[in-house]
C-alpha positions as CSV (number, residue, x, y, z in Angstrom):
1,X,0.0,0.0,0.0
2,X,1.2,3.5,-0.8
3,X,0.2,6.3,1.7
4,X,0.8,10.0,1.0
5,X,1.0,11.8,4.3
6,X,0.7,15.6,4.3
7,X,1.4,18.1,7.0
8,X,3.1,21.5,7.2
9,X,5.9,19.9,9.3
10,X,7.8,16.7,9.2
11,X,7.9,14.3,11.1
12,X,5.1,15.7,13.3
13,X,2.4,13.1,14.1
14,X,3.1,11.0,11.0
15,X,6.8,10.4,10.9
16,X,7.0,7.5,13.4
17,X,3.7,6.0,12.1
18,X,5.0,6.0,8.5
19,X,8.4,4.5,9.6
20,X,6.7,1.7,11.5
21,X,4.3,0.9,8.6
22,X,7.3,0.8,6.2
23,X,9.4,-1.4,8.4
24,X,6.7,-3.8,9.7
25,X,4.6,-4.2,6.5
26,X,6.7,-2.9,3.6
27,X,4.3,-0.1,2.8
28,X,5.5,2.8,0.7
29,X,5.1,6.1,2.6
30,X,5.5,9.5,1.0
31,X,5.2,13.0,2.5
32,X,4.1,16.3,1.1
33,X,5.5,18.9,3.6
34,X,6.5,22.5,4.1
35,X,9.5,22.1,6.3
36,X,11.4,19.7,8.5
37,X,10.7,20.2,12.2
38,X,13.1,20.8,15.0
39,X,10.7,19.6,17.7
40,X,10.6,16.7,17.2
41,X,13.4,16.2,14.8
42,X,13.3,13.3,12.3
43,X,15.7,10.4,12.8
44,X,18.2,9.5,10.1
45,X,16.1,6.4,9.4
46,X,13.0,8.4,8.7
47,X,14.8,10.7,6.3
48,X,16.5,7.8,4.4
49,X,13.5,5.5,4.3
50,X,10.6,7.8,3.7
51,X,10.0,9.9,0.5
52,X,9.8,13.6,1.1
53,X,8.3,16.2,-1.3
54,X,8.2,19.9,-0.5
55,X,5.2,22.3,-0.8
56,X,6.4,25.2,-2.9
57,X,5.3,28.1,-0.7
58,X,6.3,31.6,-1.7
59,X,9.0,33.6,0.0
60,X,6.5,36.2,1.0
61,X,4.3,33.5,2.7
62,X,7.3,32.2,4.7
63,X,8.4,35.7,5.7
64,X,5.1,36.4,7.5
65,X,5.7,34.6,10.8
66,X,2.7,35.7,12.8
67,X,-0.2,36.8,10.5
68,X,-3.3,38.5,12.0
69,X,-5.6,35.9,13.4
70,X,-8.4,36.9,11.0
71,X,-6.2,35.9,8.1
72,X,-5.6,32.3,9.2
73,X,-8.2,30.8,6.8
74,X,-6.8,32.7,3.8
75,X,-3.3,31.4,4.7
76,X,-4.7,27.9,4.8
77,X,-6.1,28.3,1.3
78,X,-2.7,29.4,0.1
79,X,-1.1,26.3,1.5
80,X,-3.9,24.2,-0.1
81,X,-3.2,25.8,-3.5
82,X,0.6,25.2,-3.1
83,X,0.0,21.6,-2.1
84,X,-2.3,21.1,-5.1
85,X,0.4,22.5,-7.4
86,X,3.1,20.3,-5.9
87,X,1.1,17.2,-6.3
88,X,0.0,18.1,-9.8
89,X,3.8,18.2,-10.7
90,X,4.1,14.6,-9.4
91,X,1.7,12.6,-11.6
92,X,3.6,9.3,-10.9
93,X,3.1,9.6,-7.2
94,X,-0.3,7.9,-7.3
95,X,-1.1,7.1,-3.6
96,X,-3.7,4.5,-2.5
97,X,-4.6,6.7,0.5
98,X,-3.9,10.3,1.5
99,X,-3.6,11.1,5.3
100,X,-3.4,14.7,6.3
101,X,-3.6,16.9,9.4
102,X,-7.0,18.6,9.5
103,X,-6.4,22.3,9.2
104,X,-2.6,22.1,8.8
105,X,-2.3,20.0,5.7
106,X,-3.2,21.0,2.1
107,X,-5.9,18.4,1.6
108,X,-8.8,20.6,0.6
109,X,-8.1,20.7,-3.1
110,X,-6.6,17.2,-3.5
111,X,-9.8,15.4,-4.4
112,X,-9.4,17.0,-7.8
113,X,-6.1,15.2,-8.3
114,X,-6.1,11.9,-6.4
115,X,-8.2,8.9,-7.2
116,X,-8.2,7.6,-3.6
117,X,-9.8,8.3,-0.2
118,X,-8.6,11.1,2.0
119,X,-8.2,10.7,5.7
120,X,-8.0,13.6,8.2
121,X,-6.0,13.5,11.4
122,X,-8.4,15.3,13.7
123,X,-6.1,16.6,16.3
124,X,-8.1,19.3,17.9
125,X,-11.1,21.7,17.6
126,X,-10.7,24.9,19.6
127,X,-13.4,26.1,21.9
128,X,-14.5,29.7,22.2
129,X,-14.4,29.5,26.0
130,X,-13.8,27.3,29.1
131,X,-10.9,25.3,27.7
132,X,-7.6,25.6,25.9
133,X,-6.9,29.3,25.0
134,X,-9.4,30.8,27.5
135,X,-8.9,28.4,30.5
136,X,-6.3,30.4,32.3
137,X,-8.7,33.0,33.9
138,X,-6.0,33.7,36.5
139,X,-3.9,35.5,33.9
140,X,-4.7,38.7,32.1
141,X,-7.1,37.9,29.2
142,X,-5.9,37.9,25.6
143,X,-8.2,39.9,23.4
144,X,-8.2,37.6,20.4
145,X,-9.0,34.5,22.5
146,X,-12.8,34.4,22.0
147,X,-12.5,35.0,18.2
148,X,-9.4,33.1,17.1
149,X,-10.8,29.6,17.7
150,X,-13.6,30.2,15.1
151,X,-11.0,31.4,12.6
152,X,-8.6,28.5,13.0
153,X,-11.5,26.0,13.2
154,X,-12.7,27.1,9.8
155,X,-9.8,25.4,8.0
156,X,-10.3,22.3,10.2
157,X,-14.0,22.0,9.3
158,X,-13.5,22.7,5.6
159,X,-11.0,19.8,5.3
160,X,-13.1,17.5,7.6
161,X,-16.2,18.1,5.4
162,X,-14.2,17.3,2.2
163,X,-12.4,14.2,3.5
164,X,-13.7,10.6,3.4
165,X,-12.9,9.7,7.1
166,X,-11.1,11.0,10.1
167,X,-9.4,9.8,13.2
168,X,-8.4,11.5,16.5
169,X,-5.7,10.2,18.9
170,X,-7.8,10.4,22.1
171,X,-11.5,10.2,22.9
172,X,-11.4,13.6,24.5
173,X,-10.0,15.1,21.3
174,X,-12.7,13.5,19.3
175,X,-15.4,14.9,21.6
176,X,-13.9,18.4,21.2
177,X,-15.3,18.4,17.6
178,X,-19.0,19.3,17.0
179,X,-21.1,16.2,17.8
180,X,-22.5,16.0,14.2
181,X,-19.0,15.0,13.0
182,X,-18.4,12.3,15.6
183,X,-19.6,9.5,13.3
184,X,-16.9,10.4,10.8
185,X,-14.1,10.4,13.4
186,X,-12.6,7.2,14.9
187,X,-10.1,7.1,17.8
188,X,-6.6,5.7,17.0
189,X,-3.5,6.8,19.0
190,X,-0.1,7.3,17.3
191,X,1.9,5.0,19.6
192,X,4.6,5.4,22.2
193,X,8.0,3.8,21.8
194,X,8.0,1.7,25.0
195,X,11.5,0.3,24.1
196,X,13.0,3.8,24.4
197,X,10.7,5.1,27.2
198,X,11.0,2.4,29.9
199,X,11.6,2.1,33.6
200,X,15.4,2.6,34.1
201,X,17.1,4.1,37.1
202,X,19.7,5.9,35.1
203,X,22.5,8.2,36.1
204,X,21.8,11.7,35.0
205,X,24.5,14.1,34.1
206,X,23.7,17.8,34.0
207,X,26.2,20.6,33.5
208,X,29.0,18.0,33.5
209,X,28.1,16.6,36.9
210,X,26.2,13.4,37.9
211,X,23.3,14.0,40.1
212,X,23.9,12.1,43.4
213,X,21.5,9.2,44.1
214,X,20.3,10.8,47.4
215,X,19.0,13.9,45.5
216,X,15.3,13.8,44.6
217,X,14.6,14.8,41.0
218,X,11.3,16.4,40.0
219,X,10.8,16.7,36.2
220,X,8.7,19.0,34.0
221,X,8.5,18.6,30.3
222,X,6.7,20.7,27.6
223,X,7.3,21.6,24.0
224,X,7.3,25.2,25.2
225,X,7.5,26.7,28.7
226,X,4.1,28.5,28.5
227,X,0.9,29.1,30.4
228,X,-1.2,26.6,28.6
229,X,1.1,23.8,29.9
230,X,1.2,25.4,33.4
231,X,4.9,26.3,33.6
232,X,4.2,29.2,35.9
233,X,2.0,27.0,38.2
234,X,4.8,24.3,38.2
235,X,7.3,27.0,39.4
236,X,5.0,28.0,42.2
237,X,4.7,24.4,43.3
238,X,8.5,24.0,43.0
239,X,9.0,27.0,45.2
240,X,6.9,25.5,48.0
241,X,8.8,22.2,47.7
242,X,12.1,24.1,48.0
243,X,11.0,25.6,51.3
244,X,10.4,22.1,52.8
245,X,13.2,20.1,51.3
246,X,16.8,20.9,50.4
247,X,17.5,17.6,48.6
248,X,15.3,18.3,45.5
249,X,16.5,19.3,42.1
250,X,14.1,20.4,39.4
251,X,14.9,19.3,35.9
252,X,12.9,21.1,33.2
253,X,12.9,20.3,29.4
254,X,11.3,22.6,26.9
255,X,11.8,25.5,24.5
256,X,11.7,29.1,25.8
257,X,8.9,29.8,23.4
258,X,5.1,30.1,23.4
259,X,3.5,27.8,20.9
260,X,-0.1,28.2,22.0
261,X,-1.9,31.3,23.0
262,X,-0.7,34.9,23.6
263,X,1.6,34.9,26.6
264,X,3.6,37.7,25.1
265,X,0.5,40.1,25.5
266,X,1.0,40.2,29.2
267,X,4.8,39.6,29.5
268,X,6.1,42.5,27.4
269,X,9.3,41.7,25.6
270,X,10.3,38.8,27.9
271,X,9.6,35.2,27.2
272,X,7.0,33.6,29.4
273,X,9.8,31.7,31.2
274,X,11.7,34.9,32.0
275,X,8.5,36.6,33.0
276,X,7.7,33.8,35.5
277,X,11.2,33.8,37.0
278,X,10.9,37.6,37.4
279,X,7.7,37.3,39.4
280,X,9.1,35.2,42.3
281,X,12.3,34.9,44.4
282,X,13.5,31.6,43.0
283,X,16.7,29.9,44.0
284,X,17.8,29.2,40.4
285,X,20.6,26.9,41.6
286,X,17.8,24.4,42.3
287,X,16.6,24.4,38.7
288,X,18.2,22.9,35.6
289,X,16.7,24.2,32.3
290,X,17.7,21.8,29.5
291,X,15.8,23.5,26.6
292,X,14.8,21.3,23.7
293,X,16.3,17.8,24.1
294,X,16.3,14.7,21.9
295,X,14.2,11.6,22.7
296,X,17.1,9.6,24.0
297,X,18.1,12.3,26.4
298,X,14.5,12.8,27.5
299,X,14.3,9.0,28.2
300,X,17.3,9.4,30.5
301,X,15.8,12.4,32.3
302,X,12.5,10.5,32.9
303,X,14.4,7.5,34.0
304,X,15.9,9.4,36.9
305,X,12.7,11.2,37.8
306,X,11.3,10.7,41.3
307,X,8.2,12.8,40.4
308,X,6.9,14.1,37.1
309,X,4.6,17.0,37.2
310,X,2.2,17.8,34.3
311,X,-0.1,20.8,34.8
312,X,-1.8,21.4,31.4
313,X,-5.1,23.1,30.8
314,X,-7.8,21.1,29.0
315,X,-5.9,20.7,25.7
316,X,-4.2,18.0,23.5
317,X,-2.4,15.6,25.8
318,X,1.3,15.9,25.4
319,X,3.4,13.0,24.2
320,X,5.7,13.8,27.2
321,X,2.9,12.7,29.6
322,X,2.6,9.3,27.9
323,X,6.4,9.1,27.7
324,X,6.6,9.7,31.5
325,X,4.0,7.0,32.2
326,X,5.8,4.6,29.9
327,X,9.0,5.3,31.8
328,X,7.4,4.2,35.1
329,X,7.4,7.8,36.5
330,X,5.1,8.7,39.4
331,X,3.0,11.3,37.6
332,X,1.1,14.2,39.3
333,X,-1.2,15.7,36.7
334,X,-3.8,18.5,36.6
335,X,-7.4,17.4,37.3
336,X,-8.8,18.1,33.8
337,X,-10.6,15.8,31.4
338,X,-7.9,15.0,28.8
339,X,-5.5,14.0,31.6
340,X,-8.2,11.9,33.2
341,X,-8.3,9.8,30.0
342,X,-4.7,8.6,30.6
343,X,-4.2,8.9,34.3
344,X,-6.4,7.1,36.8
345,X,-5.9,8.7,40.2
346,X,-4.6,6.2,42.8
347,X,-3.8,3.5,40.2
348,X,-1.6,4.9,37.4
349,X,-0.8,8.4,38.9
350,X,-2.0,11.3,41.0
351,X,-4.2,14.3,40.2
352,X,-4.9,17.6,41.9
353,X,-6.9,20.7,40.8
354,X,-4.8,22.8,38.4
355,X,-5.0,26.0,40.5
356,X,-4.6,24.5,43.9
357,X,-0.9,25.2,44.6
358,X,-1.2,24.0,48.2
359,X,-2.6,20.6,47.3
360,X,-0.2,20.1,44.5
361,X,2.7,21.0,46.7
362,X,1.4,18.8,49.6
363,X,1.0,15.8,47.2
364,X,4.4,16.3,45.7
365,X,6.0,16.4,49.2
366,X,4.3,13.2,50.1
367,X,5.8,11.4,47.1
368,X,9.3,12.9,47.7
369,X,9.2,11.9,51.4
370,X,8.7,8.2,50.4
371,X,9.2,7.4,46.7
372,X,9.1,3.7,47.3
373,X,5.5,3.9,48.6
374,X,4.4,5.4,45.4
375,X,6.4,3.3,43.0
376,X,3.5,0.9,42.3
377,X,1.8,3.8,40.6
378,X,4.6,4.1,38.1
379,X,4.6,0.3,37.6
380,X,0.9,0.3,36.9
381,X,1.3,3.3,34.5
382,X,4.0,1.4,32.5
383,X,1.7,-1.6,32.2
384,X,-1.2,0.6,31.1
385,X,0.8,2.3,28.3
386,X,2.1,-1.1,27.1
387,X,-1.4,-2.5,26.8
388,X,-3.1,0.6,25.4
389,X,-0.7,3.1,23.8
390,X,2.5,1.3,22.7
391,X,3.6,1.1,19.1
392,X,3.1,-2.6,19.1
393,X,-0.6,-2.0,19.9
394,X,-1.3,1.2,18.0
395,X,0.5,0.5,14.7
396,X,-1.4,-2.7,13.8
397,X,-4.7,-0.9,14.7
398,X,-3.8,2.0,12.4
399,X,-2.8,-0.4,9.6
400,X,-6.2,-2.0,9.8
401,X,-7.9,1.3,9.8
402,X,-6.0,2.7,6.8
403,X,-6.6,-0.5,4.9
404,X,-10.3,-0.3,5.7
405,X,-10.6,3.3,4.7
406,X,-8.5,2.7,1.6
407,X,-11.1,0.3,0.2
408,X,-13.8,3.0,0.3
409,X,-14.6,4.7,-3.0
410,X,-13.3,8.3,-2.9
411,X,-16.2,10.7,-2.3
């Protein structure tokens, strides 16, 4: 079978899936993309084994980094036109199935060119209020927040209407879409590499020094250190922990960049990370900021973690949360619905209300006082990921789904 994956970035959600389909089943996997991503970066095996074709976007398009939110749909149509032109120039490509990211991939015009079904990856549908961009009511409001979701959702809905089928990685993400589209969207997760992310009490070297075994390590991981992933709340919890224990080191992985929302509207010229640090009297010697790190390095960090804190608003569940669970970490997560889907309090992890710094700190201190008592949570989490979210479980399910949709007549 020949699948054409399309997304603005590579590898994004499809790189690992395509690599596994190629290796396990001998499928031919091609990509129509705009650029190669830095987070996550593709492996050498992905680049050598998968066929990559670039969308010919104009220099003027690429130069406009942050367009006004009201122009988001027009920019999407430009990407769709460029994708159509790229595919028209490749008449021998001839896929059996097209799989694209809803709203971020140029699939809207492709039915005019391909004689096969088109599948949408339905990652998320933004809400006008009470989740994602508007959930942090404790921070100054961002003026575009009530309007931007409707603009960005327009592209998602246009591609969803035009495609033949769709799938979402989590049930909560499927339910984020308007209910009338649920029959068109199935749930299939991308898969976690449980060979890489596994329980391992590794030695961790930071700044050229090995962290002593008697030091407790608390980890926080996010693509960007931003408000939607609760970086500021984590730092407030960490400050409380610092008051009570002198044997804790906080290891933080993530870019100093805001990927979601408008943190810069109330931080001025500083990054959200620098703004947070300026708001409190933090002992920076207790914190290690690693920036963006590669998967192998992340696996080492999680392997040394005594407690992993994940404080996201209701939004797409981060891969890092599943990676931490697969690594056998004791996870303390925010008490919001998407986290509830993968963390069962008292069995595979711990949960507390997102804004309750006292309870978050108290629960953290309980874990750090007696890590062995909480270790069964990490063991159960590992088993849960192996049974539900591992590559060995998810890739065969995706293969069956793609084969089933591939037999449909294109609409």
